[in-house]
C-alpha positions in Angstrom: -16.9 7.4 -12.7 -16.4 4.5 -15.0 -12.6 4.7 -15.1 -12.0 2.0 -12.5 -10.4 4.4 -9.9 -12.0 4.6 -6.5 -13.9 7.7 -5.7 -14.1 9.6 -2.4 -11.6 9.8 0.4 -8.5 7.7 0.0 -6.3 7.6 3.1 -2.6 7.6 2.8 -1.5 5.1 5.4 1.7 5.1 7.5 3.6 1.9 8.0 3.6 1.3 11.7 7.0 0.4 13.0 8.1 -1.3 16.2 10.9 0.2 18.5 13.5 -1.8 16.6 12.5 -0.4 13.2 10.6 -3.5 12.0 7.1 -3.6 10.7 4.6 -3.6 13.5 2.2 -6.2 12.0 -0.4 -6.0 14.7 -0.7 -2.2 14.5 -0.8 -2.4 10.7 -3.7 -4.9 10.8 -5.5 -2.8 13.4 -5.1 0.3 11.2 -6.4 -1.5 8.1 -9.4 -2.8 10.0 -10.1 0.6 11.5 -10.3 2.1 8.0 -12.6 -0.7 6.8 -14.9 -0.3 9.8 -14.9 3.5 9.4 -15.9 3.1 5.7 -12.9 4.9 4.3 -13.4 4.9 0.5 -9.9 3.6 -0.3 -6.3 3.2 0.9 -3.0 4.3 -0.4 -0.4 2.0 1.0 3.4 2.3 0.7 3.4 5.8 -0.6 5.8 8.4 0.8 3.7 8.6 4.0 4.2 4.9 4.4 8.0 5.0 4.5 8.2 3.1 1.2 11.7 4.3 0.3 13.1 3.0 3.6 11.7 -0.5 3.3 13.4 -3.5 1.8 11.8 -5.5 -1.0 10.8 -8.2 1.5 9.3 -5.6 3.9 7.3 -4.1 1.1 6.0 -7.5 0.1 5.1 -8.2 3.7 3.1 -5.0 4.0 1.3 -5.8 0.8 0.6 -9.4 2.0 -0.8 -8.1 5.3 -2.9 -5.5 3.5 -4.3 -8.1 1.1 -5.2 -10.4 3.9 -7.0 -7.7 5.9 -8.7 -5.9 3.0 -9.6 -8.8 0.7 -12.0 -6.9 -1.6 -13.5 -4.9 1.3 -11.9 -1.6 0.3 -9.9 -0.5 -2.8 -6.1 -0.4 -2.3 -3.6 1.6 -4.3 0.1 0.7 -3.7 2.9 3.2 -4.0 5.4 1.8 -6.5 7.4 4.8 -7.5 11.2 4.9 -7.5 13.9 6.6 -9.6 14.7 3.3 -11.5 12.3 2.4 -14.3 13.1 -1.3 -14.0 12.3 -1.3 -10.3 9.0 0.5 -10.9 8.0 -2.2 -13.4 9.0 -4.9 -10.9 7.1 -3.3 -8.1 4.0 -2.8 -10.3 4.0 -6.5 -11.0 4.3 -7.3 -7.3 1.5 -4.9 -6.5 -0.7 -6.7 -9.0 0.2 -10.0 -7.4 -1.1 -8.6 -4.1 -4.4 -7.5 -5.6 -3.8 -3.8 -6.2 -6.7 -1.8 -7.5 -4.1 0.8 -8.7 -0.6 2.0 -8.3 0.9 5.3 -7.4 3.9 6.0 -9.5 6.4 8.9 -9.3 7.9 9.4 -12.7 11.3 7.7 -12.8 14.3 9.8 -13.7 
């Protein structure tokens, strides 16, 4: 395509949670590996399917760190960074870039 965006099927990932409401790291790693092995064309992480609005900043960063560790250039990753506050979108875009985002998914702030 030439525009830098991944082509094909991009899967919107859930964020696996443990019974206490924390991030289930082992399940997240397994899910990421499954998509790599299944040759999914790209991933959308921390979108609305991924419970992004319910996660703290530290939890979001943890999900991005785990995703970066598991995917490391093997599959394109787009991080959801949308929120209603423009300042927070800018901050989350910068964090996504730090964790190797190939793109960001932004809901227009209002």
